[in-house]
N, C-alpha and C positions, 0 to 999 in steps of 0.2 A: 530707251528701256524702262518699263514700268516699275515704281518702287513696290514695296511690300506694304501691304494693308492690315489692319487689325479689325477683329470683331469681338463683339463681347461675348465670353462663353462661360459665363458664372454659372455655376450648377443651379438648378432648380431645387431650392430649399426643400419642397415637399417631397420629391424624388430621392434627393440624395440622404436625406436623413432617414427616410424609411429603408432604404438600402444598408445603411450602418446598423439595422437590426438584425442582420444575417451575415455576421463574420463568422459564425461557428461557435459562438459562447454557448456552454450549459450553465446552469445555475451555479455549480461550485466553481467555474474557472471566471465567471462575472463577479461573484463573490471575492475570489483571489484577487482579481484585478483592482477592485475598490480598496481592500486591504493594503495593497501594495502602495497605494498613495498615501494611506495611513502612516505605514512604516517610514516612506521618504519623507513626511513630515515630522519625523521623531515620535511619533505616539508610543507610550509604553501601556495603554490599554485600549483595545478595541472590543466593542460590544456590539454584537448583532442582535436587534430586537425586531419581532415581527409581531403583528396583529393579522391573525388569519381568520378569525371568527365573525367577523363584522361584515357588514355589507360593502365596505370598501376597504378590503385588506391591503396591508402595506408592509413593507422591510426596510428597515433602517441600518446604515453602518455608521456607530458614533465612535469618534476618536478623540483623545487628549494631545492632539499634535500641534502645531505650531499655528494654525489656523490661516486665514485669509482676509485681507480687507477687501473692498468692495472691486477694486481694480482687479486684484489678484483673482477674485472669484469670477468676475466676468471673463478672463482670460482663460481661466480653468474650464470655463463652459463653452469655449469656442472649439469647435471640432478642428483637430489638427493643430493644437495650439504650442506644439513643439516639433521641431525639426530633428528626425531621427540621427541625423549627422552631425548634430550638436555635442560638444564634449560635456558630459555629466560628472557629477561627484560620485565617488565609489557607493554611497548607500542608495543613489537614486534607482529605484525598480522600474520607472517609466522608460518609454522609448518615443512613442509616435506622438504623444498628446491626444491619443483618440481613446485611450482605455476606459476612462470616467464616462464618456458618453456612450459609445459602442458597447460596452460591457452592462451599462444601465438599460439602453433602448433595447437590449435584446432581452430584457426580461420584463420591462414596463413600457407605458405610453407616458408616463408622467415622470420626470425627474426634477427633484428639488435638492439644493444643497443648501444648508444654512452653516455659516462659519463665525468664529468669534476670534478677533485678535486686538490685542491691548484694549481690551474693554468695548470694543464696537462689534456690532453685529450685523451681518450681511447674509441676504438670502436671494437666490435666484430659481427660476423655473424653466425648464424645458417642457411643453405639453406638445406632443406631436399631434393630436388633434387639432390644436390651434394653428400649427405652422401647416398643415394639410388646408386649412380654410385661407390662411393669408399668403402662403408660399413666400414667406419673408424669413431671413435669418434674424430674428429678434427673440432674445432670450427675455424672460419677464422677471424684473426685480421687484421683490416684496418687501414691504415696510411692516405689514401686519403679519405676525407669526402666529396669530392664536388660532388660526383655521389649519394650521400645518401640523399633524400628527408628529409626534416624538420631539417637536421643538423644545419642549420642557427638560430633555434629556441632554441639551448642548452644556458641555463643561465651561469652566471660566475662559479656557482657551482650547479650541479644537473645532470638530467639523463633524457635521450630520449629511449622510448621503441618503435620500429618502426615495425609495421607489412606491408609486402608486400606479393605479390602472394596470394592474399584473395580469395583462392579456395571455401572456404566454403561458403563466404557470396555472391560470384558471380556465383554460380553454376548454370548452365542453361543460362547464360547471358554472356557468356565470348565474344560472337562476336557481343553483341548488348550494346553498351556503355550506351544508354539511359536508357534501362531497369535495366542494372547492377547497374547504379548510383542510380537508384529509389530504388531498392532492399536494396542497404546498407544505403542509407538515412533513409530508414523505419526501418531498424534494430537499427541505431543509436537513432532514436527518441524513440524505445521501450526501449532501455537500459537507456536513460536519466532518467527515473522516478527511476528506480532500483537503481540508483547511488544517486540520490537524498534522496531516503529512506534509503539505506544501510549505508550511511555515514552522515545521518543527525546530530547526535550529536557531529560530529567533525565541522559541517558547521553553527551551531546555534549561536546565540547571535551577539553583535554588534562587538565583536572582535573573529571572529571564528579562530579555530585552523588552518582549512584548507580551502581554497577556491578553488571550481571546476569551470573549464570553459570548455564550448564545441564550438569551433571554434569562441572564442572571447566573447560569450554569458555566463554571469555568471549564474550558476546552483542554484537555491535556494532549502533550505532543505523542506523535507516532514516530518513533526513531526504525527506519526501515532496516538498520543496520545491527539493530540489538546490542549496542555497544556496552550496555551495563551487564549482560549475560556473560560470565565468566568463560564459557564455552566457546563463545565467538571467537574467529581467528581473524587478527586485524594485521594487515600488512603496513610497511612504513608508507608515508606519504611521497609519491614521485612527482617531479616537476618538470614541466616542459615549457621552458620560455620561448615565446613567439614575438614578432615584431609589434603585434596588436595587444599583446597582454600574456599573461602566464597561466597556464592550464595545469591544474593541479588534480591528482589522481590518487585514490587510496581504495584498495580491495578489501572485502569482507567475506569470509565464509560463515554462513549462520550455524547455529548448534542443530545438531539432529531433532528432529520432533519429538524424540522419546525423553530429551532432556530439558523440555519445557512443559508448562502446564497447557492444556488445552486451549483455554482462553488466551493465553499469551501468544500461543501459536498462531491463532486464527486473528487476531487483532494484527499480529506482524504480516500474514500473508494478505490481508484485506479481503474485499468481496469476491476478488477475481482468483484468490489462492495463491500458493508459493510457485506454482509452475508458470504463470504469466507475471510474476513479481520480480522474476530474477532478472539479471542484466545491469544495464547503466541507469544511475540515477544522477541526472545532469542538473546543477545548480548554477543560477546566474545570481551572484551577489548573496549566495546562500539561501535563494529562494528557488523551490523546486520548480524545473521546467518539464522533464521527462521523467517519469517514475517506472522503471522496469520495461527494457528493451535491448535487445543486443545490436539494434540498429543495423540488421543485416550481417554483422561479423559472426553470428554462431546462432544455432537453433536452440531453442527453448525444450529442454529435455528434462525428465524426471532425475536424473543423475546429477544434473548441474543447477537444480532448482535453489541451492543453498548460496549460489555465487551472486554477489551484488558489488557493483563498483561505482563508489562516489567520483564525479567528475566536477570539479569548481571551475567556473569560468567566469572573468569579469564583464561588466557591461562595455567596455571598450571592444569587446568581440563580437557584438550582436550582429554585424552585417557578415562577418565570417562563418558564424553559425546559421545565419537566416532565420533570427529569433522572428517570430510572427507577431500580430498585433496583440494575441490573446495570451502570448508568453505562456503557450502549451504546446510548443512544437519546435524543432530544430533539426538542423542537418549539420553532420559533422565534416569539418574541413579535412582535406586528403592527408595532410602531415600528421593531424592528430589520429586520424583512422588507423594510420600504418603503426602509430605507437600503441594504441589500444587494442589493436589485434593481437600484440604480443602479450599483452597483459592479461587478455582473455584466454589464451590458450594455457598460459600459467594457473590461472585462477581457477579454471575449469578441473583442471588436474586434481587440485586440492578439494573441492567440493565432491569430486568421483571418490576419492580417497576416503572421504568421511563416511560416505554410504558402503563402501567395499569392505572397510575395516570392521563394521558393524556385522556385514555380511559374512565375513571369515568367520567371525565368532559364532556364528549360528551353525556353520558346518563344519567345524574342527572336530575331527574324530576323536580327538582326546577329551572331547568335552561330551562325549554320549549323546549327539542328536538324535532326534526322533526321525529326521529326514537326511538321508545321503544326497549330497549335490555331486553329480559325474558329469564328467566331460567326455562325450562318446560321439565320435565321427563329426566333432566340430559342433555338436549341439550340447547344451546344457539339460541334464534331465535330473529331476527330483525323484527319489524313490525312498519308501518307507524303510527305515534302518532296522533290518530283521536281526540286527544282533544286538540291539539294545537290550540290556538283561531284563527289562519289564517285559518285552516282547519275546525274546528266546526262552526266559523262564516261564512265562505262560505256556509257550508251546512244549516245552519239555514235560510240562503236569498234564498234557493231554494224552488220551490213548493214542497210541501209534496210527491208529487207522483214521483219526481226525487230522494229523500234523500237516498232511499234504494239502488238505482242502483249507486248513488255516492260513498256509502260505500262498495259496490261491488266491484268497481273499485279499491278503495284502498286496499282493501284485494287481489285483482289479482296483483296488483304491490308489495306488500309485499311477497306473496309466489312466485312471479317470479323474486326474487332477484337472480341474477346468481352467486350463492356462490362458484361454482367450478372455474369459471373464475377469481373471485375476490381472491380466495385463491391462484390460481397459479400466479396471478399478483403480490400480495403481497410478496409471497416467492421470486419472482424475483427481488423484491426492492419495498418496501412499498412507498419510496420517489417518485416513478414514476407514482402512482396513484392518480388521482384527480377528484373532483368532476366538473361538466360543471360549468363553471363561467356564471353569469346572471347579465345583467345591472339592476338599479333599476327601470326603467321604467316597465320592466316586472314583478317586484316584487311589485310594489307599492300599486297595488290593494290589494294583499293577506296581505301587511303590514298594509295598513288602517284597513282592516277588524280585524286583530289582536289587533291595538291599541284601536280600539272603543270597543271592547270586554274586554279588560283589564281596560280601563277607566270605563266601567260599573260596573267593580267590586271594583273600588274605588282606583285603583293603581296610583301613581304618575308617571309624565314623566320619571323622572329619573329612577324609576324601571322599567317601561316599557322598557326603551332602554336598560338597564342592562341585563333583562332577553330576550328579543328578539335577541338581538345583541351577545349572547354568543356564538352561533353557525352559521355555516353557513346554508343559503347562506345571510343572513342579517349582519352576523359579519364584512363583507366587505363594507357594506354599513351604518355603525353607525350615521354618520353625516345626511345623509338623513332621516334615521329613527328619529333622534331627532328633526330634523327641523319638518317633518310631525306630529309627536307627540304634538309639540308645537302647530302647526296651529290648529290641532284638539282641543286642550285645550281653545285656544283663541276663537274659534268659537261656543264653548259650551254655 
């Protein structure tokens, strides 16, 4: 019986290291992966520096963490420096020992790391062009830092991760410095919000654990749950203990958009808007992994877009959740999925009621709506309220021969309501749909007609104002309606 033999199957350096460039990173996920290392190293300040206008643009991430000596730096530059099965401390945001390298190579062809610990400075560089020539797994150690950009920003203790040869960010504009700078700056602007959201729990409070800066400008956190807003509905934390760790969930229902400023609402919704921002926000050691997805447990709808669920998992559950190298994707374990399915059903009911309560106010007959909401043959129909005192009073002022034509015009307006267009616009973003504003001069005649009709029914001025000004367009002119009603009362 022949024995087993072995053959050398060491990966070709040039081939494998080029393959590490295509793990699916974007600029924002790559930068977040670098900042993970800074947080794991205990940094309290992380600064992103970028030189985009020169002939050789670069991006650097500088932290004041614990730093590394030369042996630790060489190990950190080794691809696959950590076994994902190893037990890690609770604050450790790493997993595979690939993040620094794969994230950096996805954006650049030259990675330099400079680190200082106990007064000693070490520097090492991976240059993919050099690896392509030699096909050797050899990182270059640097003793002279004078030619390395950003080296003078190194703190007394800390680390700089420097990206040069930004081929992925400047593709197509290598010979046009102006367009290349614009493209890199655009990408940095897009990454900024991602970082504000991804690390918001480290950045919040009067004494944040970590402060992030971009070219000297401090970045403020984006809380996707609007916890500082008084109208946000917050449920208690629910705990699910499992063999590999504890999962904590907490449900939030955001305020209706009419209760927030437009800028705050837009910042909360992000570039994709609130419809796509609803759902689960999954955090691994308080670092955001997934932002806004029901993960197949529900559909994203307009009525549920206020619903958000915070899910906290420890790094001991990485394998259960199938956390990927980029820490930008995860899969929910079956036992957690069943628990969250019940939470989703309850939370979505809360979000729907938030909208329905506001809708009921608009169609309450006691509040004199301009439009009636009618359920007929299983269909919801909107009709102009011909009994509104402004409308009925005007009709009575018309000669008899014109009244039928007036009612016909109102029916045409009701039947011509552009339902399909309204539906499409509301799905795109209800907060972007508005009724046309009107000044009080153009409304005064109708308001006077309504006031006189209600006075004829014996209604007091305060009740007239309360009823007429419940809905638009008169809600925005409450003071003018009150003054007009008082003038009519005094003239009687």
